[in-house]
C-alpha positions in Angstrom: 6.2 178.4 77.2 8.5 181.2 78.2 12.1 181.1 76.5 13.4 181.5 80.2 11.3 178.5 81.1 12.5 176.7 78.1 16.1 177.7 78.9 16.3 176.3 82.7 14.8 172.7 81.3 17.2 172.2 79.0 19.9 173.6 81.6 18.4 171.0 84.1 18.6 168.3 81.6 22.4 169.1 80.6 23.1 169.1 84.2 21.7 166.1 85.4 23.6 164.3 82.3 27.1 166.0 83.3 26.6 165.3 86.9 25.4 161.4 86.2 28.7 161.2 83.9 30.8 162.7 86.7 29.3 160.1 89.2 30.1 157.0 87.0 33.9 158.4 86.5 34.2 158.7 90.1 32.7 155.3 90.5 35.2 153.7 88.1 38.1 155.5 89.8 37.1 153.7 93.3 36.6 150.5 91.4 40.3 150.9 89.7 41.5 151.6 93.3 39.9 148.3 94.6 41.6 146.4 91.9 45.0 148.0 91.6 45.7 149.5 94.9 48.8 148.1 96.3 49.0 148.8 100.0 47.5 145.8 101.8 50.3 146.0 104.1 48.9 149.4 105.5 45.5 147.8 105.3 46.4 145.0 107.6 48.5 147.4 110.1 46.3 150.5 110.5 43.6 150.5 113.2 46.4 150.3 116.2 48.1 153.4 117.7 49.4 155.0 114.7 48.2 155.5 110.8 50.3 153.9 108.6 51.5 154.7 104.9 53.1 152.2 102.3 56.1 153.1 100.3 58.2 151.5 97.6 61.3 152.2 96.3 62.7 150.6 93.0 66.4 150.8 92.6 68.6 150.8 89.3 70.4 147.5 88.7 73.4 148.9 89.7 72.4 150.2 93.1 70.7 146.6 93.9 71.0 145.8 97.6 72.0 142.5 99.0 70.8 141.1 102.6 73.0 143.3 104.6 72.1 146.4 102.3 68.5 145.7 103.7 69.8 145.7 107.1 71.5 149.1 106.8 68.0 150.5 105.4 66.3 149.2 108.3 69.0 150.5 110.8 68.3 154.1 109.1 64.5 153.9 109.1 64.8 152.8 112.8 66.9 155.7 113.7 64.7 158.6 111.6 61.7 156.7 113.9 63.2 157.3 117.1 64.1 160.9 116.1 60.3 161.4 115.4 59.6 160.0 119.0 57.7 157.2 117.7 57.3 154.1 119.6 55.9 150.5 119.3 52.5 149.7 119.5 52.3 147.5 122.7 48.9 146.7 121.3 50.5 144.5 118.3 50.7 140.9 119.3 54.7 141.0 118.3 55.2 144.3 119.5 56.7 145.7 115.8 56.5 149.1 115.0 56.9 148.7 111.4 57.7 146.0 108.8 59.0 145.6 105.4 60.3 143.6 102.6 62.6 143.3 99.6 62.6 141.3 96.4 64.5 140.7 93.2 64.0 138.8 90.2 65.7 136.5 87.8 65.0 133.4 85.6 65.3 129.8 86.3 64.7 126.2 84.8 62.1 124.0 87.1 62.2 120.2 86.6 59.0 118.2 87.9 57.4 114.5 87.8 56.0 115.3 84.1 58.0 118.1 82.6 60.2 121.2 82.9 59.7 125.0 82.6 61.4 128.2 82.3 60.1 130.1 85.4 60.6 134.1 86.2 61.7 133.6 89.9 61.0 136.1 92.5 63.3 136.3 95.5 61.8 137.4 98.5 63.4 138.8 101.9 60.9 139.7 105.1 57.4 140.2 105.1 56.8 140.1 101.2 53.6 138.2 101.0 51.9 140.8 103.5 52.7 143.4 100.8 51.9 141.1 97.9 49.4 138.4 99.2 48.8 136.2 96.1 45.5 134.1 96.0 46.4 130.7 97.4 44.9 128.0 95.6 46.7 125.1 97.8 49.1 125.2 100.9 50.6 127.7 102.6 53.1 130.7 102.1 56.9 129.8 103.7 58.0 132.6 106.1 61.3 134.1 107.0 61.3 132.0 110.4 61.2 128.5 108.6 64.1 126.6 109.8 64.3 124.6 106.4 64.8 127.1 103.2 64.0 124.5 101.0 60.1 125.4 100.2 59.2 127.2 97.3 55.6 128.9 95.9 54.8 128.0 92.6 52.1 129.7 90.3 49.1 127.1 88.9 50.6 127.2 85.4 54.1 126.2 87.0 52.4 123.7 88.8 50.4 122.4 85.7 53.7 122.4 83.4 55.7 120.3 86.2 53.0 118.1 87.4 49.8 117.9 85.0 47.8 119.1 88.4 46.8 121.9 90.7 47.2 120.3 94.1 50.9 119.7 94.4 51.7 120.5 97.7 54.9 119.0 99.0 55.7 117.7 95.5 59.6 118.1 94.9 60.8 120.0 92.3 64.6 119.8 91.2 66.0 123.3 90.5 69.9 123.5 89.6 70.6 119.9 90.5 68.7 120.7 94.2 65.5 119.5 95.3 62.8 122.0 96.5 59.1 121.5 97.8 56.3 122.7 97.0 54.8 124.9 100.1 51.8 126.7 98.2 50.2 127.3 94.7 49.1 130.3 93.9 46.9 132.1 91.1 48.2 133.8 88.4 46.2 136.3 86.5 43.9 135.6 83.8 42.9 139.2 82.5 44.4 140.4 79.5 46.2 143.5 80.8 47.1 141.9 84.2 48.8 139.1 82.1 50.8 141.5 80.3 52.6 142.9 83.5 53.0 139.4 85.0 54.4 138.1 81.9 54.1 135.0 79.6 56.2 132.6 81.9 55.2 130.7 85.1 56.4 132.3 88.4 58.1 130.7 91.3 58.9 132.4 94.6 61.8 131.7 97.1 63.5 133.2 99.7 66.2 135.4 98.5 69.3 133.7 99.8 68.0 130.3 97.7 67.9 132.3 94.6 71.1 134.0 95.0 72.8 130.7 95.7 70.9 129.4 92.4 72.0 132.4 90.4 74.6 134.6 91.6 73.6 137.7 89.6 70.4 137.9 91.4 70.1 140.9 93.5 67.3 142.8 95.1 65.9 146.0 93.6 63.0 146.5 95.2 62.5 147.6 98.9 59.0 148.1 100.5 58.0 149.6 104.0 54.8 150.0 106.0 55.4 152.7 108.8 53.7 155.3 110.5 52.8 158.3 109.0 51.6 160.8 111.4 53.6 163.8 110.1 52.7 164.2 106.7 54.7 162.2 103.8 57.1 161.2 106.7 57.1 157.4 105.7 57.6 158.5 102.0 60.6 161.1 102.8 62.3 158.2 105.1 62.5 155.7 102.4 63.6 158.5 100.1 66.4 159.2 102.1 67.4 155.6 103.2 67.4 154.2 99.5 71.4 153.7 98.4 70.6 155.1 94.7 69.4 158.4 95.6 67.6 160.4 93.0 68.2 157.5 90.0 65.6 155.2 92.4 61.7 155.8 91.9 59.9 156.1 95.0 56.1 155.9 95.3 53.9 156.5 98.0 51.3 153.4 97.5 48.7 154.7 99.9 48.0 158.0 98.5 48.3 156.4 94.8 44.5 156.7 93.8 43.3 159.6 96.0 40.8 161.4 93.9 42.1 164.9 94.8 45.7 163.7 93.9 44.5 162.1 90.5 43.0 165.4 89.7 45.8 167.3 90.4 48.2 165.1 88.5 46.0 164.6 85.7 48.5 166.4 83.5 50.9 163.5 84.6 49.5 161.1 82.1 53.0 160.6 80.4 54.8 159.5 83.5 52.2 156.8 84.4 53.3 155.2 80.8 56.8 156.1 80.6 59.6 154.6 83.2 61.8 158.0 83.3 64.4 156.3 85.5 67.1 153.4 85.5 65.0 151.9 88.3 64.2 148.0 87.5 60.1 148.2 87.6 58.9 144.7 88.7 55.7 143.4 87.3 53.2 144.1 90.2 54.4 148.0 89.7 53.8 147.8 86.0 50.3 146.4 86.6 49.6 149.2 89.0 50.9 151.9 86.8 48.4 150.4 84.3 45.5 151.0 86.7 46.9 154.6 87.7 46.7 155.6 83.7 43.1 154.6 83.7 42.4 156.5 86.8 43.8 159.7 85.6 42.5 159.4 82.3 39.1 159.5 84.1 40.4 162.4 86.6 41.6 164.4 83.8 37.6 164.7 82.6 36.4 165.6 86.0 37.1 169.2 86.1 35.3 169.8 82.7 32.7 167.7 83.4 32.1 170.4 86.5 32.4 173.8 84.5 28.5 173.8 83.5 27.3 172.4 86.7 29.6 175.0 88.5 28.4 177.9 86.3 24.5 176.8 86.8 25.3 177.0 90.5 26.0 180.7 90.0 23.1 181.3 87.9 20.9 179.6 90.7 22.3 181.7 93.1 22.0 184.9 91.3 18.6 183.9 90.2 17.4 183.4 94.0 19.3 186.7 94.8 17.1 188.4 92.2 14.2 186.8 93.3 14.7 187.3 97.0 15.4 191.2 96.3 12.2 191.4 94.5 10.2 189.6 97.2 12.2 192.1 99.7 11.3 194.9 97.6 7.3 194.2 97.3 7.2 193.4 101.2 9.0 196.9 101.7 6.3 198.4 99.1 3.3 196.5 100.6 4.5 197.4 104.6 4.7 201.0 103.0 1.4 200.9 101.6 0.0 199.5 104.8 1.6 202.1 106.8 0.4 205.1 104.4 -3.0 203.6 104.9 -3.0 203.7 108.3 -2.0 207.5 108.5 -4.8 208.3 106.1 -7.3 206.6 108.1 -6.0 207.9 111.2 -6.0 211.6 109.9 -9.8 211.2 108.4 -10.7 209.9 111.9 -9.2 212.7 113.9 -10.9 215.4 111.5 -14.4 214.0 112.4 
């Protein structure tokens, strides 16, 4: 076996291994996107007249907003949508063009029939559960249209500590000498990494007005919007401009977070995936996403290096094919010339007879 043939066999085996590893890493990034991506509102809203984008803004505590602050942001967003000549999609059942939500966190003590627990409390506003659809075990979410604001959502650990059971929809919970009723029991993470972001306390969800009445220091430090993105980065720029904290806020486009090209371009930004370089208050769900983003960027960082040899091999292959084609062309020309000369000779001798 010639050296060239041995070299080609080894090169082929190396390329196969590198391309297989590349495929595995791309598959891993896809799995991470499925597990950690947080653009459920976009997924629910796409498919009508417009393509949507979902954007989150995390505010510093000193720039936290109340309900009137959210209404002000909504008004500014509406003005920008009108400036862009975007109209409501009449095919949507409620005729809305876009949707938003806001949230803030605090801590409360809950008391149930069998015991009490210190819980992390999330105050919600707008379509929070469309943006963050927790897995419901029993019951259903409260909504902004509910007349009574005495319904709360608790996770399974909170339910167990308060009542010693999971199926506790309708059960009364005492918080700050006020009685609330369980509207739904939702799941809590079992995965170790997700658990670290979620925190070691059980969690309760309630309207922000209720949380504010129980804890006067509670305020919303997270605002999220899902709106048409027909112009590149329109949604991102709109939310960035209307946020009250300016450059001190952290603005994230959730819809483009796990795009393969974006991950490769930002592979050097791994420290930014780990560090929080602003004063913004980062909620537990953002910490969870940042974990997935870190894993994805680590995988993406390796892709260009894995493709160096396959790309060079492709160039080598094209070079060899060009040489082979050139050799074949020269051989064809040579044979054609030989046949032509043969015919000339035959004609010459035939004419002399």
